[in-house]
C-alpha positions, 0 to 999 in steps of 0.5 A: 500500500502506498505511503501517500494513500495512508497519509491521505486516508489517515488525515481528515483534512487531506481525505476531505480534500481528496474526496471533494466533489464526489457524489454522496452515493459514491462517498457512501459506497466508499464508506461501506467498503471501508466498513467491510474491510474493518469488520473483516479485520476484526473477525480475523483478530477475534478468530486468532485470539480464540485460537490462541486461547484454545491452544493455551487451554490445551497446553494448560491441560497437558501441563496438569496431566504431566504434573499429575503423572509425576513425569520429569518435565526436563526429561520429556523436553529432552526427548521431544527435542531429540525427536525433532532431528532433521532427516538427512537429504540424500546427496547424489554423485554427479557423473560426467556427461561425456564419458569417452573410452580410450582404447 
């Protein structure tokens, strides 16, 4: 998004000057579109917050289960870290394209 657009839309005086002369129905259309964008952003933020809360709740439940089971968390952490080792990628040996035999 261009910096000029943000500057204009963020300043009421500049916005009024930029929109001067537009018919009322056009201004209302712009208003509705801006409202829709804002509502979508609010819904997205709300969804992200709900997901974060859900994940936090799951983590709290797991934490409680681990503490109640008597498992050493440090050992569990080490085990989880070691299970995340990356698989080695296979390396291919390059063969010369033009093989000539000298007899």
